C-alpha atoms as one frame of an Amber mdcrd trajectory, in Angstrom:
protein
  77.962  93.498  81.793  74.931  95.398  83.077  75.019  97.702  86.101  72.845
  95.194  87.962  75.324  92.344  87.270  78.181  94.590  88.399  76.417  95.310
  91.723  75.904  91.624  92.432  79.649  91.002  92.378  80.517  93.696  94.942
  80.911  92.084  98.361  81.025  93.561 101.828  83.808  91.760 103.637  84.101
  92.300 107.387  87.630  91.560 108.592  88.584  91.142 112.236  91.880  92.635
 113.429  93.490  90.607 116.215  95.132  87.436 114.894  93.559  88.009 111.469
  95.382  91.058 110.122  97.357  92.093 113.240  99.590  89.480 114.875  98.215
  89.673 118.419  99.521  86.258 119.471 103.005  86.759 118.068 103.411  90.002
 119.985 101.838  88.617 123.144 104.140  85.582 123.277 107.187  87.690 122.473
 106.405  89.874 125.504 105.401  86.888 127.677 108.856  85.436 127.043 110.341
  88.435 128.845 108.373  87.753 132.048 109.970  85.028 134.170 106.708  83.593
 135.529 105.221  83.317 131.999 108.329  82.330 130.025 107.885  78.887 128.508
 104.501  78.244 130.160 102.528  78.377 126.886 103.321  78.728 123.201 100.962
  79.865 120.489 100.814  76.538 118.664  99.587  74.843 121.890  96.687  77.196
 122.501  93.321  75.513 122.881  91.128  78.522 123.733  90.263  81.706 121.899
  91.006  83.683 125.075  94.654  83.290 125.976  93.706  83.668 129.654  91.776
  80.394 129.488  95.000  78.570 128.608  96.958  79.869 131.611  96.533  78.713
 135.207  94.453  81.136 137.304  97.490  82.383 139.217  99.102  83.635 135.974
  96.056  85.375 134.470  96.892  88.808 135.919 100.443  88.707 134.537  99.131
  87.675 131.116  96.376  90.312 131.125  98.871  93.009 132.071 100.737  92.366
 128.793  97.860  93.188 126.457  96.469  95.963 128.623  99.772  97.854 128.549
 100.270 101.031 126.590 101.617 100.349 123.113 100.554  96.702 122.918  98.027
  97.140 120.082  99.964  99.910 118.370 103.078  97.711 118.138 101.446  94.617
 116.607 103.035  93.430 113.384 100.823  92.588 110.412  99.907  88.940 109.861
 101.810  87.541 106.861 100.043  88.518 103.645  97.235  90.425 105.396  98.015
  93.948 104.220  98.396  92.851 100.615  95.162  90.824 100.766  93.130  93.700
 102.253  94.413  96.074  99.575  93.731  93.469  96.883  90.128  93.030  98.070
  89.714  96.785  97.962  91.318  97.052  94.491  88.870  94.413  93.252  86.086
  96.834  94.190  84.804  95.138  97.325  83.752  96.972 100.483  86.310  95.991
 103.101  85.402  96.937 106.648  87.659  96.306 109.614  85.287  94.882 112.250
  86.984  94.484 115.605  85.875  94.086 119.198  87.431  96.423 121.760  88.662
  94.993 125.042  86.622  95.716 128.146  88.085  98.287 130.540  91.170  98.940
 128.443  92.583 102.440 128.302  94.654 102.175 125.115  92.965  99.519 122.970
  90.580 101.584 120.817  92.929 104.466 120.063  95.807 102.116 119.291  93.666
  99.975 116.969  92.804 103.086 114.945  96.482 104.096 114.922  97.479 100.598
 113.771  95.021 100.664 110.879  96.240 104.083 109.741  99.873 102.996 109.948
  99.478  99.665 108.144  96.466 100.106 105.870  96.248 103.866 105.396  94.045
 106.703 106.591  91.154 105.718 104.293  90.717 102.464 106.238  90.219 104.370
 109.507  86.871 105.450 108.041  86.126 101.794 107.322  86.473 100.600 110.915
  83.636  99.239 112.998  84.132  98.591 116.705  81.553  96.041 117.761  81.310
  93.735 120.726  78.383  91.964 119.028  79.406  91.430 115.411  76.159  89.664
 114.487  74.542  93.116 114.324  76.967  94.229 111.598  75.827  93.583 108.033
  78.065  92.070 105.377  78.523  89.119 103.061  81.465  87.557 104.910  83.054
  87.913 108.329  86.680  86.741 108.419  87.411  86.122 112.090  89.586  83.805
 114.176  86.959  83.542 116.903  84.938  80.361 116.386  82.121  81.618 118.649
  80.827  85.014 117.584  78.762  86.420 120.450  75.332  87.956 120.321  72.893
  89.524 122.744  70.109  87.111 121.912  70.071  84.698 119.017  70.582  87.063
 116.105  71.089  85.462 112.741  73.982  87.233 111.023  73.746  88.464 107.442
  77.294  87.264 106.780  78.922  83.888 106.304  81.590  83.245 108.930  84.968
  82.328 107.480  87.472  81.233 110.093  90.947  82.667 109.951  93.029  79.608
 110.852  94.624  79.653 114.287  95.632  76.749 116.586  92.718  77.405 118.964
  90.041  77.058 116.260  91.274  73.911 114.500  88.600  71.715 116.099  85.887
  73.685 114.266  85.093  71.924 111.006  81.669  73.284 110.059  82.773  76.381
 108.145  85.312  77.471 105.567  88.678  78.765 106.694  91.496  80.817 105.215
  94.954  82.193 105.730  96.266  85.181 103.777  99.174  83.096 102.506  96.791
  80.393 101.253  94.096  80.356  98.585  91.808  82.914 100.248  90.435  84.206
  96.920  88.841  80.894  96.017  87.270  80.565  99.502  85.689  84.001  99.012
  84.697  82.919  95.492  86.440  85.864  93.868
């Protein structure tokens, strides 16, 4: 195989964090179950919206927001099943794996805790492979694996990457793009 053929096979894979490699929803609903006004009001499998706040009545939004804005929320997320192994496998296969995550607005702990989470679960080398971006369409790559069905932009930027949906209940109505889970056949979707 020539050097040129070898280069063609190396992919840049952008991987979102929340509900893709870090179990944001699992942790959120575990904590929501401890708050009387939120307990039993919503379960993950019934979510219809990417933003959990959109699935709660207005009067409960502050209580829900307080959960994920609290110190330790992002640091204490558990990995999504199969995510850590898949990220390391992509890296072992020689691909450029970049963690591409959007920080929350006006959140004191989010950014620092996301970096801490990556170091704890993926290793220090992946901290250097993190991109914090509100507008992911500006980030270059071959694929973006993200649970958000509507990637925002400032204008109408055309991304360099193909969007692969990480399957979650709130994105099941989207049928116009490929989707994966880490416990499914993600390698064939990425054409590895």
